[in-house]
C-alpha positions in Angstrom: -77.9 -13.9 -54.1 -74.6 -15.5 -53.1 -72.9 -14.1 -56.2 -74.6 -10.8 -55.9 -73.5 -10.3 -52.3 -69.9 -11.4 -52.8 -69.7 -9.3 -56.0 -70.3 -6.1 -54.0 -67.1 -6.8 -52.0 -65.1 -7.7 -55.1 -66.2 -4.5 -56.8 -65.3 -2.5 -53.7 -61.9 -4.1 -53.5 -61.2 -3.3 -57.2 -62.3 0.3 -56.6 -60.0 0.6 -53.6 -57.1 -0.8 -55.5 -57.6 1.6 -58.3 -57.7 4.6 -55.9 -54.6 3.4 -54.1 -52.5 2.5 -57.2 -53.6 5.3 -59.7 -54.7 8.1 -57.4 -52.4 7.5 -54.4 -55.4 7.3 -52.0 -54.2 4.6 -49.6 -56.5 5.8 -46.9 -59.5 4.4 -48.8 -58.9 0.9 -47.3 -59.2 2.3 -43.8 -62.3 4.3 -44.8 -64.0 1.1 -46.1 -63.1 -0.9 -43.0 -64.4 1.9 -40.7 -67.6 2.0 -42.8 -68.1 -1.7 -42.5 -67.9 -1.6 -38.7 -70.1 1.5 -38.5 -72.8 0.0 -40.7 -72.8 -3.3 -38.8 -73.6 -1.3 -35.6 -76.3 0.6 -37.5 -77.9 -2.6 -38.6 -78.2 -3.8 -34.9 -79.5 -0.4 -33.8 -82.2 -0.4 -36.5 -83.4 -3.9 -35.6 -83.6 -3.0 -31.9 -85.6 0.1 -32.8 -87.9 -2.0 -34.9 -88.5 -4.6 -32.3 -91.3 -3.0 -30.4 -93.2 -1.8 -33.4 -92.9 -5.1 -35.3 -93.9 -7.1 -32.3 -97.1 -5.0 -31.9 -98.1 -5.4 -35.6 -97.5 -9.1 -35.6 -99.6 -9.4 -32.5 -102.4 -7.4 -34.1 -102.3 -9.6 -37.2 -102.7 -12.7 -35.2 -105.9 -11.2 -33.7 -107.1 -10.5 -37.3 -106.4 -14.1 -38.3 -108.1 -15.7 -35.3 -111.2 -13.5 -35.6 -111.7 -14.5 -39.3 -111.2 -11.0 -40.6 -108.5 -12.0 -43.1 -110.6 -14.8 -44.5 -113.7 -12.7 -44.8 -111.8 -10.0 -46.6 -110.4 -12.6 -49.0 -113.9 -13.7 -49.9 -114.6 -10.2 -51.2 -111.9 -10.5 -53.8 -112.8 -13.9 -55.1 -115.1 -12.7 -57.9 -112.2 -10.6 -59.3 -109.9 -13.6 -59.6 -112.6 -15.7 -61.3 -112.3 -13.1 -64.1 -108.5 -12.9 -64.1 -108.2 -16.7 -63.9 -111.1 -18.1 -66.1 -109.5 -21.5 -66.4 -109.8 -22.1 -62.6 -113.1 -23.8 -61.8 -115.6 -21.9 -59.6 -115.3 -22.9 -56.0 -111.8 -24.4 -56.5 -109.5 -24.1 -53.4 -107.0 -22.1 -55.5 -109.3 -19.1 -55.6 -109.5 -19.0 -51.8 -105.7 -19.3 -51.3 -105.0 -16.7 -54.0 -107.4 -14.2 -52.5 -106.0 -14.8 -49.0 -102.5 -14.2 -50.3 -103.6 -10.9 -51.8 -105.2 -9.7 -48.6 -102.0 -10.5 -46.7 -100.0 -8.5 -49.3 -102.5 -5.6 -49.1 -102.1 -5.4 -45.4 -98.3 -5.4 -45.7 -97.7 -8.8 -44.2 -94.6 -9.8 -46.1 -93.7 -12.8 -44.0 -97.3 -14.1 -43.7 -98.0 -13.6 -47.4 -95.2 -15.9 -48.6 -96.4 -19.2 -47.1 -100.0 -18.5 -48.2 -98.6 -17.6 -51.7 -96.8 -21.0 -51.9 -100.0 -22.7 -50.9 -101.9 -20.8 -53.7 -99.2 -21.8 -56.2 -99.5 -25.5 -55.2 -103.3 -25.3 -55.5 -103.0 -23.8 -59.0 -100.4 -26.4 -59.9 -103.1 -29.1 -59.4 -104.8 -27.7 -62.5 -101.6 -27.6 -64.6 -101.6 -30.1 -67.5 -97.8 -29.4 -68.1 -96.2 -29.4 -64.6 -92.9 -27.9 -65.8 -94.6 -24.9 -67.6 -96.5 -22.0 -65.9 -100.2 -21.8 -66.7 -102.0 -18.5 -67.4 -103.5 -18.4 -63.9 -100.1 -18.9 -62.3 -98.6 -16.1 -64.3 -101.5 -13.8 -63.4 -100.9 -14.7 -59.7 -97.2 -14.1 -60.0 -97.4 -10.7 -61.8 -99.9 -9.4 -59.3 -97.6 -10.5 -56.5 -94.6 -8.8 -58.1 -96.5 -5.6 -58.7 -96.7 -5.2 -54.9 -100.4 -4.7 -54.2 -99.8 -3.0 -50.8 -102.3 -0.7 -49.1 -100.4 -0.5 -45.7 -96.6 -0.7 -46.2 -96.1 -1.2 -42.5 -92.5 -2.3 -42.7 -91.6 1.0 -44.5 -93.4 3.0 -41.9 -91.5 1.2 -39.2 -88.1 1.8 -40.8 -89.0 5.5 -41.4 -90.0 5.9 -37.7 -86.8 4.2 -36.6 -84.7 6.5 -38.8 -86.3 9.6 -37.2 -88.9 10.7 -39.8 -91.1 13.5 -38.5 -94.2 11.8 -40.0 -93.3 8.2 -40.9 -96.6 7.8 -42.8 -96.2 10.8 -45.0 -95.3 8.6 -47.9 -98.6 6.8 -47.7 -100.2 8.4 -50.7 -97.1 8.4 -52.9 -96.6 4.7 -52.3 -100.3 4.1 -52.9 -100.2 5.9 -56.3 -96.9 4.2 -57.3 -98.0 0.7 -56.4 -101.4 1.3 -58.1 -99.5 2.2 -61.3 -97.4 -0.9 -61.0 -100.4 -3.2 -60.4 -102.5 -1.7 -63.3 -99.5 -2.0 -65.7 -98.9 -5.6 -64.7 -102.6 -6.6 -65.1 -102.9 -4.8 -68.4 -99.7 -6.5 -69.7 -100.9 -10.0 -68.7 -104.4 -9.2 -70.1 -103.0 -8.2 -73.4 -100.9 -11.4 -73.7 -103.7 -13.8 -72.4 -106.6 -11.8 -73.9 -108.4 -11.7 -70.6 -112.0 -10.4 -70.7 -111.5 -7.3 -68.6 -114.9 -5.9 -69.7 -116.8 -8.5 -67.6 -118.9 -7.4 -64.6 -116.8 -9.3 -62.1 -113.8 -7.2 -63.0 -115.4 -3.9 -63.7 -117.2 -3.9 -60.3 -113.8 -3.6 -58.7 -111.8 -1.7 -61.2 -114.3 1.1 -62.0 -114.6 2.4 -58.4 -110.9 2.0 -57.9 -110.1 3.9 -61.1 -112.6 6.7 -60.2 -111.1 6.9 -56.7 -107.5 7.1 -58.0 -108.4 9.7 -60.7 -110.2 11.8 -58.1 -107.2 11.6 -55.8 -104.9 12.6 -58.6 -107.0 15.6 -59.6 -107.3 16.7 -56.0 -103.5 16.4 -55.5 -102.9 18.5 -58.6 -104.6 21.5 -57.0 -102.8 21.3 -53.7 -99.6 22.7 -52.4 -96.7 20.5 -51.4 -97.3 21.2 -47.7 -101.0 20.4 -48.0 -100.3 17.1 -49.8 -97.7 16.0 -47.2 -100.0 16.8 -44.3 -102.9 15.0 -46.0 -100.8 12.0 -46.8 -99.5 11.7 -43.2 -103.0 12.2 -41.7 -104.6 9.7 -44.2 -101.9 7.1 -43.5 -102.2 7.5 -39.7 -106.0 7.5 -39.7 -106.3 4.5 -42.0 -103.9 2.5 -39.7 -105.9 3.4 -36.6 -109.1 2.5 -38.3 -107.7 -0.9 -39.2 -106.5 -1.5 -35.7 -109.8 -0.6 -34.1 -111.7 -2.6 -36.7 -109.7 -5.7 -36.0 -110.1 -5.4 -32.2 -113.8 -4.6 -32.6 -114.6 -7.7 -34.8 -112.5 -9.9 -32.5 -114.4 -8.7 -29.5 -117.7 -9.4 -31.2 -116.5 -12.9 -32.2 -115.5 -13.4 -28.5 -111.9 -14.1 -29.5 -109.4 -14.1 -26.6 -107.9 -10.9 -27.9 -105.1 -10.6 -25.3 -104.0 -14.2 -25.6 -104.0 -14.0 -29.4 -102.1 -10.7 -29.4 -99.4 -12.2 -27.1 -99.1 -15.3 -29.3 -98.5 -13.1 -32.4 -96.2 -10.8 -30.5 -93.9 -13.7 -29.7 -93.8 -14.5 -33.4 -92.8 -10.8 -34.0 -89.7 -11.2 -31.9 -88.7 -14.2 -34.0 -89.3 -12.1 -37.2 -87.1 -9.3 -35.9 -84.3 -11.7 -35.0 -84.6 -13.2 -38.5 -84.2 -9.9 -40.2 -80.9 -9.0 -38.4 -78.5 -11.2 -40.4 -80.1 -10.3 -43.8 -80.1 -6.6 -43.1 -76.6 -6.6 -41.6 -75.2 -8.6 -44.5 -76.6 -6.2 -47.2 -75.8 -3.0 -45.2 -72.1 -3.8 -44.8 -71.9 -4.8 -48.5 -73.5 -1.6 -49.6 -71.3 0.4 -47.2 -68.2 -1.2 -48.8 -69.5 -0.1 -52.3 -70.2 3.4 -51.2 -67.1 4.1 -49.2 -64.9 2.6 -51.9 -66.3 5.0 -54.4 -67.7 2.3 -56.7 -71.4 3.2 -56.1 -70.6 6.9 -56.7 -69.0 6.0 -60.1 -72.2 4.2 -61.1 -74.5 7.0 -59.9 -72.2 9.7 -61.5 -72.6 7.9 -64.9 -76.4 7.9 -64.6 -76.4 11.6 -63.5 -74.3 12.4 -66.6 -76.8 10.7 -68.9 -79.8 12.4 -67.2 -78.0 15.8 -67.3 -77.2 15.4 -71.0 -80.9 15.1 -71.8 -81.7 18.1 -69.5 -83.3 16.1 -66.7 -83.4 16.6 -62.9 -80.8 14.4 -61.3 -82.0 14.4 -57.7 -83.7 11.0 -58.1 -80.4 9.3 -58.9 -79.3 9.0 -55.3 -82.3 6.9 -54.5 -82.1 4.8 -57.6 -80.0 1.9 -56.0 -83.1 0.9 -54.1 -85.2 0.7 -57.3 -82.4 -1.2 -59.1 -82.0 -3.7 -56.3 -85.7 -4.3 -55.7 -86.4 -6.8 -58.5 -83.6 -9.0 -57.2 -83.7 -8.9 -53.5 -86.1 -7.7 -50.8 -83.5 -7.6 -48.1 -81.0 -5.9 -50.5 -83.5 -3.1 -51.5 -84.5 -2.7 -47.9 -80.9 -2.2 -46.9 -80.5 0.3 -49.8 -83.5 2.2 -48.5 -82.1 2.3 -45.0 -78.7 3.3 -46.2 -80.2 6.2 -48.2 -82.2 7.4 -45.1 -79.1 7.0 -43.0 -76.9 9.0 -45.5 -79.3 11.7 -46.6 -82.0 11.7 -43.9 -85.4 10.0 -43.6 -87.2 13.3 -44.6 -84.9 14.2 -47.4 -86.0 13.9 -51.0 -83.7 10.9 -51.4 -84.9 9.2 -48.2 -88.6 9.6 -49.2 -88.1 8.5 -52.8 -86.2 5.4 -51.6 -89.2 4.6 -49.4 -91.6 5.0 -52.3 -89.4 2.8 -54.5 -89.4 0.1 -51.8 -93.2 0.2 -51.6 -94.0 0.5 -55.3 -92.8 -2.9 -56.6 -91.9 -6.4 -55.4 -88.8 -8.6 -55.7 -89.8 -10.0 -59.2 -87.0 -12.5 -59.7 -87.1 -13.7 -56.1 -90.9 -14.2 -56.1 -90.7 -16.1 -59.4 -87.9 -18.3 -58.1 -89.6 -19.1 -54.8 -93.1 -19.6 -56.1 -92.2 -21.4 -59.4 -89.5 -23.4 -57.6 -92.0 -24.6 -55.0 -93.9 -26.5 -57.6 -91.1 -27.4 -60.0 -92.0 -25.0 -62.8 -89.0 -24.4 -65.2 -90.7 -22.4 -68.0 -92.3 -19.2 -66.8 -93.4 -18.1 -70.4 -94.3 -14.4 -70.2 -94.2 -14.1 -66.4 -90.8 -12.3 -66.2 -91.6 -9.8 -69.1 -95.0 -8.8 -67.6 -93.4 -8.6 -64.1 -90.7 -6.3 -65.3 -93.3 -4.1 -67.1 -95.0 -3.7 -63.8 -91.7 -2.9 -62.1 -90.8 -0.2 -64.7 -94.3 1.4 -64.3 -94.0 1.4 -60.5 -90.5 2.9 -60.6 -91.4 5.6 -63.1 -94.6 6.5 -61.2 -92.6 6.6 -57.9 -90.2 9.2 -59.4 -93.0 11.3 -60.9 -95.0 11.2 -57.6 -92.0 12.1 -55.5 -91.3 15.2 -57.6 -94.9 16.2 -57.4 -95.1 15.8 -53.6 -91.6 16.8 -52.5 -90.1 18.6 -55.6 
């Protein structure tokens, strides 16, 4: 990440020097400097705007944790992982920690999911006969993580709301379809390599209803107008979130959990999360601003547009592509790319919406592998990266197709 961030400035400086020496555009240096200062202010404004929403969600999640909702939901997924991880003994603690991590990801708890994910990796490592080499179960766990199994991409909704989107949740269905494609591709890739028995009841009982639901949704979408799809997506996203909020509070009340005290405790943590985000977001936003204002990013995108145009394709997706290209390497970097796209083109523009879908369709593959494998000392990931990148490619491709169908 250190090299990636500094390389943005080096590339920007080279681009500025080229424009000054060969094109006589000496004003480009002032443009870059102005852009850096402007984007630094934007980063602070964004985080201030996010503060209230993020504090509320963190408080609500603490209520869900204290009431036992998260743990009960994780139990529902345990039969699925017994099929995907046949070498893990029934009742082993790893199954519990893996399913708990999946539930945290499904609910969009980025920060809460990572510590639980590291715990799951350590539990799986206890069954590893070769401590420096990833087991099949660890690879399954990593690929599912990198495919971004997210039902409620809360962070994306928050950023869209802060950037002035008319309906921040109108990307709910597109993200759901794109991340589903990513997850399915990742599971199938791992299953093909590891020859997993996906025909068993423990797997089919989850996948068949999910597949039927997705296919029904796709067939329904095919017969709707763009306006109808957007309205349904926004309403479905808002209704789902409200149902989750009411369900968490209802269960907590039945369990006689001190709801208010738990909420305040979690809300305090939300303030810390917001403060933590500021330096990462600011660092990436100013680096991206330097790339764009120097003309370097435009050169890259122009080259991609030329290739797409040569084959007769629609080039509108290219402006949002930096978010997709950054996502496998850095979550903060892709988040900054998404925000920069919404700032430049508008949150409700085709580019702004597609960047949001890209952000929710996949996960930071290389970062997740580095953190999780690094936490237990694994040096040889075997087919983990290849399967993770297959999931990324499927998610990005699906995001583009879904965006054209919804907003094209």
